[in-house]
C-alpha positions as CSV (number, residue, x, y, z in Angstrom):
1,X,283.3,114.6,-56.9
2,X,283.5,114.7,-53.2
3,X,280.6,113.2,-51.3
4,X,280.2,114.3,-47.6
5,X,277.6,112.6,-45.6
6,X,276.7,114.2,-42.2
7,X,273.9,113.0,-40.1
8,X,272.8,112.9,-36.5
9,X,274.4,109.5,-35.8
10,X,277.8,110.7,-37.1
11,X,277.6,113.9,-35.0
12,X,276.4,112.0,-32.0
13,X,279.2,109.4,-32.2
14,X,281.8,112.2,-32.3
15,X,280.2,114.0,-29.4
16,X,280.2,110.8,-27.3
17,X,283.9,110.2,-28.2
18,X,284.7,113.7,-27.2
19,X,283.1,113.3,-23.8
20,X,284.9,110.1,-22.9
21,X,288.3,110.6,-21.3
22,X,291.1,108.8,-23.1
23,X,293.0,106.5,-20.9
24,X,296.5,105.7,-21.9
25,X,297.7,102.4,-20.4
26,X,301.3,102.0,-19.8
27,X,302.3,98.3,-20.0
28,X,304.1,97.5,-16.7
29,X,306.3,94.5,-16.2
30,X,304.4,91.9,-14.1
31,X,305.3,92.1,-10.4
32,X,306.5,88.4,-10.5
33,X,308.8,89.2,-13.3
34,X,310.0,92.4,-11.7
35,X,311.1,90.6,-8.5
36,X,312.8,87.7,-10.3
37,X,310.3,84.9,-10.0
38,X,309.9,82.6,-13.0
39,X,306.6,82.2,-14.9
40,X,306.8,78.4,-14.1
41,X,306.7,79.2,-10.4
42,X,303.9,81.6,-10.8
43,X,302.0,79.0,-12.7
44,X,302.6,76.5,-9.9
45,X,301.5,79.0,-7.3
46,X,298.2,79.6,-9.3
47,X,297.7,75.8,-9.4
48,X,298.1,75.7,-5.5
49,X,295.6,78.6,-5.2
50,X,293.0,76.9,-7.4
51,X,293.4,73.6,-5.5
52,X,293.1,75.5,-2.2
53,X,289.9,77.2,-3.4
54,X,288.4,73.9,-4.6
55,X,289.2,72.2,-1.3
56,X,287.7,75.1,0.7
57,X,284.5,74.9,-1.5
58,X,284.2,71.3,-0.8
59,X,284.5,71.9,3.0
60,X,281.8,74.6,2.8
61,X,279.5,72.3,0.9
62,X,280.1,69.4,3.4
63,X,276.8,69.3,5.4
64,X,278.2,66.7,7.8
65,X,280.5,69.3,9.4
66,X,279.5,72.0,11.8
67,X,280.8,75.6,11.5
68,X,283.7,75.1,14.0
69,X,284.9,71.9,12.1
70,X,284.6,73.8,8.8
71,X,286.7,76.6,10.2
72,X,289.3,74.1,11.5
73,X,289.5,72.2,8.2
74,X,289.7,75.5,6.2
75,X,292.5,76.7,8.4
76,X,294.4,73.4,7.9
77,X,293.9,73.8,4.1
78,X,295.4,77.3,4.2
79,X,298.3,76.2,6.2
80,X,299.0,73.4,3.8
81,X,298.7,75.8,0.9
82,X,301.1,78.3,2.6
83,X,303.6,75.6,3.0
84,X,303.4,74.6,-0.7
85,X,303.9,78.2,-1.8
86,X,306.8,78.6,0.7
87,X,308.4,75.6,-1.2
88,X,308.1,77.4,-4.5
89,X,309.8,80.7,-3.7
90,X,311.9,82.3,-0.9
91,X,310.5,84.4,1.8
92,X,312.1,87.4,0.3
93,X,310.6,86.8,-3.1
94,X,307.1,86.4,-1.4
95,X,307.5,89.7,0.5
96,X,308.9,91.5,-2.6
97,X,305.9,90.1,-4.8
98,X,303.3,91.2,-2.1
99,X,304.9,94.6,-1.8
100,X,304.8,95.2,-5.5
101,X,301.2,94.0,-5.7
102,X,300.1,96.2,-2.8
103,X,301.8,99.2,-4.3
104,X,300.0,98.7,-7.6
105,X,296.7,98.0,-5.9
106,X,296.9,101.3,-4.1
107,X,297.5,103.1,-7.3
108,X,294.6,101.3,-9.0
109,X,291.7,100.6,-6.6
110,X,289.3,97.9,-7.6
111,X,286.1,98.9,-9.3
112,X,283.0,98.9,-7.2
113,X,281.7,95.4,-6.5
114,X,285.1,93.9,-6.8
115,X,286.2,94.2,-3.2
116,X,286.1,91.1,-1.0
117,X,283.2,90.8,1.4
118,X,283.7,90.0,5.2
119,X,281.5,86.9,5.3
120,X,284.4,84.3,5.4
121,X,285.2,81.5,3.0
122,X,281.8,79.9,3.2
123,X,279.8,83.1,3.2
124,X,278.2,82.5,6.6
125,X,281.4,81.8,8.5
126,X,283.1,84.8,9.9
127,X,286.8,84.5,9.4
128,X,287.7,85.9,12.8
129,X,290.0,83.1,13.7
130,X,292.2,83.3,10.7
131,X,293.3,85.8,8.2
132,X,293.5,85.1,4.3
133,X,296.8,83.2,4.6
134,X,295.4,81.0,7.4
135,X,297.6,82.5,10.0
136,X,295.9,82.5,13.4
137,X,295.0,86.0,14.7
138,X,295.2,86.8,18.3
139,X,291.7,86.2,19.6
140,X,292.6,86.1,23.3
141,X,294.5,89.4,23.2
142,X,297.6,87.7,24.5
143,X,301.0,88.8,23.2
144,X,302.0,85.9,21.1
145,X,305.1,85.9,18.8
146,X,304.5,84.0,15.5
147,X,307.4,82.0,14.1
148,X,307.7,82.3,10.4
149,X,307.6,79.0,8.5
150,X,310.4,78.2,6.0
């Protein structure tokens, strides 16, 4: 005896499945692995980034500092972080890693709401004086040549 049960819930579930596009995810080798950086180095880099974020949050929460002082301290924190990361991997590895990540990000844009806002690290501080890596931008419009740090 074969018993077949068909009801609205079963038909509805099948219809919902048919409407959803199936996405096939191809597992890609992580960028850090692709460019020859060890997992240990990446873990150390993440620890530096977490420490940097924690320090920046502490500066943002420090009510004894004015906005200019906060910007200066955050800039110093980012410079220190950049030097620590530079000690973990070569300039070429950093460039290769960044290139791989940018390429993948271009192929897979972030979902809505995941993009970074322009409010600066403390929300109310505009980050016009420094970019994400803490490297000074050119506020005076003068032609300045930045020297890469090793």
